[in-house]
C-alpha positions in Angstrom: 270.0 209.0 -5.9 272.2 212.5 -5.8 274.6 213.2 -8.4 276.0 216.8 -7.0 279.4 217.1 -8.0 280.7 218.6 -4.8 280.4 215.5 -2.5 281.9 213.4 -5.3 284.8 215.9 -5.7 285.3 216.0 -1.9 285.3 212.2 -1.8 287.9 212.0 -4.7 290.2 214.3 -2.7 290.0 212.6 0.7 293.0 210.5 1.8 292.4 206.7 1.7 291.4 205.2 5.0 294.3 203.9 6.9 294.8 199.9 6.8 293.3 198.3 9.7 296.7 196.5 10.6 298.2 199.8 11.3 295.6 200.5 14.2 297.4 199.6 17.6 293.8 199.2 19.2 292.8 196.7 16.7 296.0 194.8 16.6 295.9 194.4 20.6 292.2 192.9 19.9 293.4 190.7 17.0 296.0 189.2 19.0 293.7 188.5 21.9 291.1 187.1 19.5 293.7 184.9 17.6 295.2 183.5 20.9 291.7 182.8 22.1 291.1 180.8 18.7 294.4 179.1 18.8 293.7 177.9 22.3 290.4 176.6 21.4 291.3 174.8 18.5 294.6 173.3 20.4 292.7 171.6 23.3 291.2 168.7 21.4 294.2 168.2 19.2 296.6 167.9 22.5 293.9 165.8 24.3 294.2 163.5 21.0 297.8 163.4 21.7 297.1 162.0 25.2 295.1 159.5 23.9 298.0 158.3 21.6 300.4 158.4 24.3 298.1 156.2 26.6 297.4 159.1 29.1 293.5 159.4 28.5 291.3 156.8 27.1 289.0 157.4 23.9 285.9 157.2 26.0 287.4 159.6 28.5 288.4 161.9 25.7 284.6 161.9 24.4 283.6 162.5 28.1 286.0 165.6 28.5 285.1 167.0 25.1 281.4 166.7 25.7 282.0 168.6 29.0 283.8 171.4 27.2 280.9 171.8 24.7 278.3 172.1 27.6 280.4 174.6 29.2 280.5 176.4 26.1 276.7 176.2 25.4 275.8 177.4 28.9 278.4 180.2 29.2 277.7 181.7 25.8 274.3 182.7 26.5 275.4 184.2 30.0 278.5 185.8 28.4 275.9 187.5 26.1 274.0 189.0 28.7 276.9 189.8 30.9 278.7 191.7 27.9 275.7 193.9 27.5 275.3 194.4 31.1 278.9 195.5 31.8 282.2 196.3 30.0 282.8 194.0 27.0 286.7 194.2 28.0 285.8 193.2 31.6 284.0 190.0 30.3 287.0 189.2 27.9 289.2 189.3 30.9 287.4 187.2 33.1 286.4 184.6 30.7 290.0 184.4 29.3 291.3 184.0 33.0 288.8 181.0 33.8 289.9 179.3 30.7 293.5 179.8 31.5 292.8 178.6 35.2 291.4 175.4 33.5 294.7 174.5 31.9 296.7 173.4 34.9 293.8 171.7 36.2 293.5 169.6 33.3 297.2 168.9 33.4 296.9 168.0 37.1 294.2 165.4 36.3 295.7 163.9 33.2 296.3 160.2 33.9 295.0 160.8 37.7 291.5 161.9 37.8 289.0 161.9 35.1 286.5 163.9 37.3 289.0 166.7 37.7 289.6 166.8 34.0 285.9 166.7 32.9 285.3 169.8 35.6 288.1 171.6 34.0 287.1 171.0 30.6 283.5 172.6 31.5 285.5 175.4 32.8 287.4 175.8 29.7 284.5 175.6 27.6 282.8 178.4 29.8 285.5 180.8 29.3 285.5 180.1 25.5 281.8 180.5 25.4 281.8 183.8 27.3 284.3 185.4 25.7 283.1 185.0 22.0 280.0 187.4 21.9 282.2 189.7 24.2 284.9 189.9 21.2 282.2 190.5 18.7 280.8 193.5 20.6 284.2 194.6 21.5 285.1 194.9 17.7 282.2 197.1 17.2 283.6 199.3 19.9 287.0 199.5 18.6 286.9 199.5 14.9 285.1 202.3 13.0 282.0 200.9 11.1 283.6 201.5 7.6 286.7 199.4 8.7 284.7 196.5 10.3 284.4 194.3 7.3 288.4 194.6 6.8 288.6 193.8 10.4 286.5 190.8 10.4 288.3 189.6 7.3 291.6 190.0 9.3 290.1 187.9 12.2 289.2 185.2 10.0 292.6 185.1 8.2 294.2 184.7 11.7 291.7 181.7 12.8 292.0 179.9 9.4 296.1 180.3 9.5 296.0 178.7 12.9 294.0 176.0 11.5 296.4 175.4 8.7 299.4 175.8 10.7 298.7 174.6 13.9 298.8 170.7 13.4 302.4 171.0 12.2 303.4 173.3 15.0 301.8 171.2 17.5 303.4 167.9 16.3 306.7 169.6 16.2 306.2 170.9 19.7 305.1 167.4 20.9 308.3 166.0 19.8 310.0 168.3 22.5 307.4 168.8 25.1 305.0 166.4 27.0 301.2 166.5 26.9 301.1 168.4 30.4 303.6 171.0 29.2 301.3 171.5 26.0 298.2 171.8 28.1 300.0 174.5 30.5 300.9 176.4 27.0 297.2 176.4 25.9 296.6 178.3 29.5 299.4 180.8 28.5 297.6 181.6 25.1 294.2 182.1 27.2 296.3 184.5 29.5 296.9 186.4 26.3 293.6 186.5 25.2 292.3 187.8 28.4 295.3 190.5 29.0 296.3 191.7 25.6 293.1 193.5 24.2 292.2 197.0 24.9 289.1 198.7 26.0 286.9 199.9 23.0 287.3 203.5 22.4 283.5 203.8 22.6 281.2 202.6 25.3 278.0 201.2 23.7 276.6 199.6 27.0 275.6 202.8 28.7 271.9 203.6 29.0 270.7 206.6 27.0 270.0 208.9 29.9 272.7 208.2 32.7 270.5 209.9 35.3 268.4 206.6 35.2 271.1 204.6 36.5 270.3 203.1 39.7 266.8 204.6 39.5 265.0 201.2 38.6 266.0 197.5 39.4 267.9 195.8 36.7 265.8 193.1 34.6 266.6 189.5 35.4 269.0 187.3 33.3 266.1 185.6 31.6 264.2 188.9 30.8 267.4 190.3 29.3 268.3 187.1 27.4 264.6 187.4 25.9 265.2 191.0 25.0 268.0 189.9 22.9 265.7 187.6 21.0 263.3 190.1 20.5 266.0 192.3 19.1 267.0 189.6 16.7 263.6 189.2 15.5 263.6 192.7 14.3 265.9 191.9 11.9 264.3 189.3 9.2 267.7 189.1 7.4 269.3 187.7 10.7 266.7 185.1 11.5 266.9 183.9 7.6 270.8 183.8 7.9 270.7 181.9 11.0 268.5 179.5 9.6 270.5 178.9 6.5 273.6 178.6 8.6 272.1 176.1 10.7 271.0 174.0 7.7 274.6 174.1 6.3 276.4 173.3 9.6 274.0 170.6 10.8 273.3 169.1 7.4 276.1 169.7 4.9 278.9 170.2 7.3 278.2 167.1 9.7 277.4 165.1 6.5 280.8 165.9 5.0 282.7 165.5 8.2 281.3 161.7 8.6 281.3 160.7 5.0 284.7 162.2 3.6 286.7 159.6 5.8 284.7 156.8 4.9 284.9 157.9 1.0 288.5 158.6 1.0 289.2 155.0 2.5 286.6 153.2 0.6 286.2 154.7 -3.0 289.9 156.1 -3.3 291.7 153.6 -1.0 293.9 156.1 0.6 293.7 158.8 3.5 295.5 161.3 1.0 291.9 162.7 -0.4 290.9 163.2 3.3 293.9 165.3 4.2 293.9 167.0 0.7 290.3 168.0 1.1 290.4 169.3 4.6 293.6 171.3 3.8 292.0 172.7 0.4 288.9 173.7 2.4 291.1 175.8 4.8 293.3 177.4 2.0 290.0 178.3 0.2 288.7 180.0 3.3 291.9 182.0 3.6 291.5 183.0 -0.2 287.8 184.0 0.6 288.7 186.4 3.6 291.3 188.1 1.6 288.9 188.7 -1.2 285.9 189.6 1.0 288.6 192.2 3.0 288.3 194.4 -0.3 285.1 193.2 -2.2 281.9 195.1 -1.6 278.9 193.5 -3.5 276.2 195.9 -4.4 273.7 193.2 -3.0 275.9 192.1 0.0 273.2 189.9 1.3 272.6 187.9 -1.9 276.2 187.6 -2.5 276.8 186.1 1.2 274.0 183.6 0.8 275.6 182.5 -2.7 278.7 182.1 -0.9 277.0 179.9 1.8 275.0 177.9 -0.5 278.4 177.0 -2.2 279.1 174.4 0.4 276.7 172.1 -1.3 279.4 171.3 -3.8 281.1 169.4 -1.2 278.6 166.7 -0.4 277.9 166.8 -4.0 281.3 165.9 -4.9 281.4 163.0 -2.6 278.2 161.5 -4.2 279.8 160.9 -7.4 282.5 158.6 -8.6 284.9 161.6 -9.7 288.4 162.1 -9.8 289.9 162.8 -6.4 291.1 166.3 -7.6 287.5 167.2 -8.3 286.8 166.6 -4.5 289.9 168.6 -3.5 288.6 171.7 -5.5 284.9 171.3 -4.3 286.2 171.7 -0.8 288.5 174.7 -1.8 284.9 176.2 -3.4 283.1 175.5 -0.2 285.9 177.2 1.9 285.7 180.3 -0.4 282.0 180.5 0.0 281.8 180.2 3.8 283.9 183.0 4.3 282.3 185.1 1.7 279.2 184.7 4.0 280.8 184.9 7.5 282.6 188.1 7.2 279.7 190.2 6.0 277.6 188.5 8.3 279.6 189.6 11.4 280.0 192.9 9.8 276.3 193.3 9.4 275.3 192.2 12.8 277.9 194.8 14.2 276.2 197.6 12.2 272.7 196.7 12.4 271.8 195.3 15.7 271.2 198.0 18.6 274.8 198.4 20.3 273.4 197.7 23.7 272.1 194.3 22.7 274.9 193.3 20.4 276.5 190.7 22.5 273.0 189.0 23.2 272.2 188.6 19.5 275.7 187.5 19.0 275.4 184.8 21.6 272.2 183.8 20.1 274.2 183.1 16.8 276.9 181.0 18.4 274.3 179.3 20.5 272.2 178.2 17.7 274.9 177.2 15.3 277.3 175.7 17.7 274.5 173.9 19.6 272.8 172.3 16.8 276.3 171.0 15.2 276.6 168.0 17.6 273.0 167.1 17.0 273.8 167.0 13.1 276.9 164.9 13.8 275.0 162.5 16.0 272.3 161.9 13.4 274.2 161.8 10.3 275.8 158.3 11.0 272.6 156.5 11.9 271.1 158.1 8.6 273.9 156.8 6.4 273.2 153.4 8.0 269.5 153.4 7.4 269.5 155.3 4.0 272.8 155.0 2.4 275.6 157.5 1.9 274.5 158.5 -1.5 270.9 159.4 -0.4 272.0 161.4 2.7 274.8 163.3 0.9 272.0 164.1 -1.8 269.5 165.6 0.7 272.2 167.4 2.5 273.6 169.0 -0.6 270.0 170.0 -1.8 269.7 171.8 1.8 272.6 173.5 1.3 271.6 175.0 -1.9 268.0 175.5 -1.3 268.0 176.7 2.3 270.3 179.8 1.6 268.4 180.5 -1.7 265.1 180.6 0.3 266.6 182.6 3.1 267.9 185.4 0.2 264.2 185.8 -0.8 263.2 187.0 2.8 262.6 190.9 3.0 265.7 192.7 4.2 268.0 189.9 2.9 269.5 191.7 0.1 271.4 194.0 1.9 271.6 192.3 5.3 269.7 195.7 6.5 266.6 196.3 8.1 265.2 198.2 5.2 265.7 197.2 1.4 267.3 199.8 -0.4 269.5 200.0 -3.6 272.9 200.3 -2.6 275.5 202.2 -4.5 278.5 201.5 -2.0 
């Protein structure tokens, strides 16, 4: 490690980097990403209002939401390949326009045609899925490497703030507008997501040698998707993190999603614990994003896995007959921890993965984590009926603690980098 005084002095005299929120290109990207996140969150909430208004049945709601999930899972893989083949900005544009087009179709089908609503929901999910890896790759094109952690934290703050304020805002709008108008409003949000972001400052999808363009046929979709998987396999820390993330989402998050309403009702006799715990989780995530925007741990991978493992305190608190305040605090800790993982995870992926394969690797991340979450939700309730809620929560808490700890032992996991090194950042 060099201790030469000249670079140190130069570094001390250099002006501090400009805040990311003063960057117009990032602000446009941030606004588009925020609009897409708010639209994604709002659709199931607004459709839930349709059930309350008897415009949609409960079984129909399940079918429509399942179609949206299916559309997402198919399109996230396709979108990753397209975003590496073509301009990431173009993929964001067309995926946002597709999701925007689904909104009036949903409104037209509401109360009239379940088939139209199902097809429209699949289109909305496809737009949502295709834009996710493209937005991840576009962030890497728009933001300089040294500012990406701050940028990713800002993205998270926007998403969590929408989750916190969204229900109250939507309930207020529902008092003034009908469900069809709210659905059209979701389409407007998707239009903003499609049109507001700018083009990245640096193209990362061009071949290394422009003279080779057109000289050979492009590989097929399957070959290019498999190429993204091979790129992911070059990063042991990524595979380990993906496995840990799946364990926490499919087991820990699924278990608490099913058990918390039951325990709030049966143990504490009130739904207040349910509402307070979910609010505390979101507030904790906001706090975690604020912290990680500035914090640069020496061993960022280990710190991130510790944050991910902290989710285990949520199912642990539900196992024991503790004061409800303990449950609320546990959920706040879980929220803090999840963002202490998410932000460095996204930042490391943008830094370490080959730029021309970044969208495909990001799509693999979303495909696995989002794809297995419904499986966990489907299996948790039968497991609780078979083994009891305490045993299931204990197993899920143990998985949340142990799987991230095991992932941290994988070579390259300490720094979320291809080669282990002593970091002095």
